[in-house]
C-alpha positions in Angstrom: 18.9 13.6 18.2 20.5 15.7 15.4 20.9 14.5 11.9 24.2 15.2 10.1 24.6 15.1 6.3 28.1 13.8 5.5 30.4 16.2 3.6 30.0 16.0 -0.1 32.4 13.6 -1.8 33.8 16.7 -3.7 33.5 20.4 -3.5 32.0 20.8 -6.9 31.8 24.6 -6.5 35.5 24.8 -6.2 36.0 22.7 -9.3 33.5 24.7 -11.3 33.6 28.4 -10.0 30.8 29.3 -12.5 28.4 27.3 -10.2 28.6 30.1 -7.7 25.7 31.7 -9.7 23.7 28.5 -9.2 24.2 28.0 -5.5 21.5 28.1 -2.9 20.9 26.8 0.6 18.2 24.4 1.6 17.1 23.1 5.1 16.7 19.4 5.2 14.0 18.6 7.8 15.0 15.0 8.6 11.6 14.0 9.9 11.6 10.9 12.2 8.6 9.3 14.0 7.9 11.0 17.3 5.4 13.0 19.4 5.8 16.7 18.8 3.6 19.4 20.4 1.8 22.2 18.8 4.6 24.6 19.9 7.2 22.6 17.9 8.0 22.2 14.2 6.8 18.9 13.0 5.5 16.7 10.2 1.8 15.6 10.8 2.0 16.8 14.4 -0.7 18.9 16.1 -1.0 22.4 14.7 -0.9 25.7 16.7 -4.5 26.3 15.4 -6.7 28.8 17.3 -9.6 27.2 19.1 -11.9 30.0 17.7 -10.9 29.5 14.1 -12.7 27.0 11.9 -10.7 24.1 10.8 -10.4 24.0 6.9 -12.4 21.5 5.0 -12.4 20.1 1.5 -15.6 20.9 -0.4 -14.5 19.7 -3.8 -16.7 17.1 -5.4 -15.0 13.7 -5.3 -15.2 10.3 -3.6 -14.5 10.8 0.1 -15.6 7.6 1.8 -13.7 5.0 -0.2 -10.0 4.3 0.4 -8.0 3.6 3.5 -9.0 4.4 7.1 -6.4 6.7 8.7 -6.6 4.6 11.9 -5.7 1.5 10.0 -2.9 3.2 8.1 -1.4 4.1 11.4 -2.0 0.7 12.9 -0.3 -1.0 10.0 2.8 1.2 10.3 2.9 0.7 14.0 2.9 -3.0 13.6 5.7 -3.0 11.1 7.7 -0.6 13.2 7.4 -2.7 16.3 8.3 -5.8 14.3 11.6 -4.5 13.0 14.3 -7.1 13.5 11.9 -10.0 14.0 9.2 -12.0 12.2 5.6 -10.8 12.4 3.5 -12.8 14.9 0.4 -14.7 13.9 -1.7 -12.1 15.6 0.0 -9.3 13.8 -0.5 -11.1 10.5 -4.1 -11.6 11.3 -4.6 -7.9 11.9 -2.7 -6.9 8.8 -4.9 -9.2 6.7 -7.9 -7.4 7.9 -6.6 -4.0 6.8 -7.3 -2.7 3.3 -9.0 -0.4 0.9 -12.8 -0.3 1.1 -15.9 1.8 1.3 -15.2 2.7 4.9 -17.5 5.8 5.2 -20.5 5.2 2.9 -22.3 8.1 4.7 -19.9 10.6 3.1 -21.2 11.8 -0.2 -19.0 13.3 -2.9 -20.1 16.8 -1.9 -19.7 16.3 1.8 -17.2 18.7 3.5 -14.4 16.7 5.1 -11.5 18.0 7.3 -8.2 18.7 5.7 -5.3 16.6 7.0 -2.5 18.3 9.0 0.8 17.7 7.1 3.5 20.0 8.5 4.0 22.9 10.9 7.3 24.8 10.5 8.5 27.7 12.7 10.9 30.2 11.1 13.1 30.0 14.2 13.9 26.4 13.4 14.1 26.6 9.6 16.8 29.0 8.3 15.5 28.9 4.7 11.8 29.5 5.6 10.6 33.0 4.8 7.0 34.2 4.4 4.9 37.3 4.8 6.5 40.0 6.9 5.9 39.4 10.6 4.7 35.8 10.2 6.8 33.1 11.9 4.7 30.0 11.4 3.8 28.0 8.3 1.1 25.3 8.5 0.5 22.9 5.6 -2.6 20.8 5.2 -4.0 18.8 2.3 -6.9 16.7 1.2 -5.6 13.1 1.1 -7.4 12.3 -2.2 -5.7 12.7 -5.5 -8.8 14.0 -7.2 -8.2 17.8 -7.6 -7.6 19.9 -10.7 -6.8 18.9 -14.2 -4.0 16.6 -13.0 -6.0 14.8 -10.3 -3.6 15.7 -7.6 -4.0 16.5 -3.9 -5.2 19.9 -2.8 -2.6 21.7 -0.6 -3.4 24.5 1.7 -0.8 26.9 3.2 -1.5 29.0 6.3 0.9 31.6 7.6 0.4 33.1 11.0 2.0 34.9 13.9 2.4 32.3 16.6 2.3 34.9 19.4 -1.2 35.8 18.4 -2.5 32.3 19.0 -4.2 31.9 22.4 -6.1 28.7 23.2 -5.2 25.9 20.8 -7.9 23.8 19.2 -8.0 20.4 20.8 -8.9 17.8 19.6 -8.1 18.7 16.0 -10.4 17.3 13.2 -9.1 15.0 10.5 -10.6 13.0 7.7 -11.6 9.4 8.4 -10.5 8.1 5.0 -7.6 8.7 2.6 -7.5 7.8 -1.0 -4.2 6.0 -0.6 -2.2 5.2 2.5 0.8 7.0 0.9 -1.2 10.3 1.2 -1.0 10.0 5.0 2.2 11.2 6.7 3.5 9.5 9.9 3.7 11.9 12.8 7.3 13.0 13.1 9.6 15.4 14.9 12.1 17.2 12.7 15.8 17.8 12.9 16.5 20.8 10.6 19.9 21.0 9.0 21.0 23.6 6.4 23.0 22.3 3.4 24.3 23.8 0.1 22.7 22.9 -3.2 23.5 23.5 -6.8 21.0 23.9 -9.6 19.7 21.0 -11.6 22.2 20.1 -14.4 19.7 20.6 -17.3 19.1 24.2 -16.2 22.7 25.3 -16.2 24.3 27.2 -19.1 25.0 24.9 -22.0 28.8 25.4 -21.7 28.8 24.6 -18.0 26.7 21.5 -18.6 29.2 20.3 -21.1 32.1 21.0 -18.8 30.5 19.0 -16.0 29.4 16.1 -18.2 32.9 15.8 -19.9 34.8 16.1 -16.6 36.6 12.8 -15.7 35.4 11.2 -18.8 31.7 11.8 -18.1 31.8 9.8 -14.8 29.8 12.3 -13.0 26.7 12.1 -15.2 26.8 9.0 -17.4 26.5 6.4 -14.8 23.2 4.5 -15.0 21.2 3.7 -11.9 20.9 0.1 -10.9 17.9 -1.7 -12.4 14.9 -1.5 -10.2 16.0 1.7 -8.6 14.8 5.2 -9.7 17.2 8.1 -10.3 16.3 9.7 -7.0 17.7 6.8 -5.1 14.5 4.9 -4.3 13.1 1.6 -5.3 10.5 1.6 -8.1 7.2 1.1 -6.3 5.5 -0.6 -9.2 8.0 -3.5 -9.1 6.7 -6.3 -6.9 9.1 -8.1 -4.6 10.4 -11.4 -6.0 8.4 -14.4 -4.8 11.4 -15.6 -2.7 10.8 -12.8 -0.2 8.0 -13.2 2.4 7.2 -9.5 2.6 7.9 -6.3 0.8 9.9 -5.1 3.9 12.2 -8.2 3.6 12.7 -7.3 -0.1 13.6 -3.7 0.8 16.1 -4.8 3.4 17.8 -7.2 1.0 18.0 -4.5 -1.8 19.5 -2.0 0.7 22.1 -4.5 1.9 23.0 -5.2 -1.7 23.5 -1.6 -2.5 25.7 -1.1 0.6 28.1 -3.8 -0.8 28.6 -1.8 -4.1 31.7 0.3 -4.5 31.3 4.0 -3.7 30.9 6.4 -6.7 29.4 9.8 -7.1 27.6 11.9 -9.6 26.6 15.5 -10.0 23.0 14.6 -10.0 23.0 12.1 -7.2 25.6 13.5 -4.8 26.8 17.0 -5.6 23.8 19.1 -6.4 20.3 18.6 -4.9 19.6 16.9 -1.6 16.9 14.3 -1.3 14.2 14.2 1.4 11.7 16.6 3.0 13.2 20.1 2.9 12.6 23.8 2.7 14.1 26.0 0.0 16.9 24.7 -2.3 16.4 23.7 -6.0 14.0 21.6 -7.9 15.2 18.4 -9.5 13.7 17.4 -12.8 15.1 13.9 -13.0 12.0 12.3 -14.5 10.8 15.0 -16.9 12.2 17.9 -18.8 12.6 21.0 -16.7 9.3 23.0 -16.5 8.8 26.6 -15.7 6.9 27.2 -12.5 5.9 30.9 -12.6 3.4 32.9 -10.5 0.1 32.9 -12.2 -0.5 36.5 -10.9 2.8 38.3 -11.6 4.8 35.8 -13.7 7.7 35.8 -11.2 9.6 32.5 -11.2 8.6 30.4 -8.2 11.2 28.5 -6.3 10.3 25.5 -4.2 9.1 26.4 -0.7 8.6 22.8 0.5 9.7 19.5 -1.0 7.9 16.3 0.0 10.1 13.4 -0.9 9.7 9.7 0.0 13.5 9.1 0.2 16.0 10.5 2.7 18.9 9.1 0.7 19.5 5.7 -0.9 20.7 4.0 -4.1 22.2 6.6 -6.4 21.9 9.4 -3.7 23.0 7.4 -0.6 25.9 9.7 0.1 23.2 12.2 1.5 22.2 9.6 4.1 22.7 11.2 7.6 25.6 9.8 9.5 23.3 8.9 12.4 21.2 6.7 10.1 23.8 4.7 8.3 22.8 1.5 10.1 19.1 2.4 10.3 17.8 0.1 7.6 15.3 0.9 4.8 12.7 2.5 7.1 15.2 5.2 8.2 15.1 6.4 4.6 11.3 6.5 4.2 10.3 7.8 7.6 7.1 9.6 6.7 5.5 7.1 4.4 4.2 9.7 1.9 4.6 8.9 -1.8 3.1 11.5 -4.2 3.6 11.6 -8.0 6.5 9.2 -8.7 7.7 9.9 -5.1 8.3 13.6 -5.0 6.1 16.7 -4.7 7.1 20.4 -4.4 5.1 23.4 -3.2 6.2 26.6 -5.0 5.4 30.1 -3.7 5.9 33.5 -5.2 9.0 35.4 -3.8 7.5 38.7 -4.8 4.3 38.2 -2.8 3.8 35.1 -0.7 0.0 35.8 -0.7 -0.2 34.9 -4.4 -1.5 31.4 -5.0 1.1 28.6 -4.7 1.7 25.9 -7.3 2.6 22.3 -7.2 5.1 20.3 -9.2 5.7 16.5 -9.2 8.5 14.1 -10.1 
């Protein structure tokens, strides 16, 4: 099934012609739970990984046995998915009560090599905005699902570009770690529905005069609106706010909040509706809605590095609900967090060097 982003509430490029210099396309991936093959683009699906090539492992020193079992993360999500529209059964509740964080693999020392986790596989034939080294048509993304790497204690991301035609026998089965530091580091297996959209650069990075024009237009309506309390500026519910006691589960609370937002009058903002699309995507611009804009330059050649891949927990909701695909307007909260990944405050970007894709990539978070 395709996914279709509704037309923007306004052609902001026509209102402000100067934005033409700040226009870029992005490909929204629209991942949805499914069972892709190694010959398809996917999120967390099987990779077209050669059987005679070693699977990458994390050798960094950090805790590797304590956290959440991948098998239990998937079981929990499956139970909630199957229970949509009804109450959980007593058996389902019993199983869920037995799932949780623990020292599930005490045999794994901090220096033990553990397999990296397959996160995404993207073919250039499917993704208009995906470009890599010349002659390479396949990007594979893996990460270590423990936020324990580098000075910022983040996940460690690995990018592999290859020529798909050169891959013969595919590795099967494919290794994966037994444990993840958080269940939000584990993506749900999804098929993707690529769709190219137009984006405009983050407001704070526009020329000062253009910023002032946009902010003053229509009495500042486009940028002075405050998000609803309890919802972040990217359109998602703040994860550190517990559901009120009147709701039996967090899922019930999400559903009630989504319904309340649907009843609010439609409005639009440059930041929420006219510039940068939410969700998993390739290309486009980076949003700096939680921090001041930061330079992301190549550490080898100092070239500015645009985002290659954006990993976002929200497909569109709250202040950015106009980006919600037409096919998912009645899909409920789970249609807008299909992958289950929540990094940083909900968003992570992988930046690569346009001058030389072999230069080391960088990460940024919001």
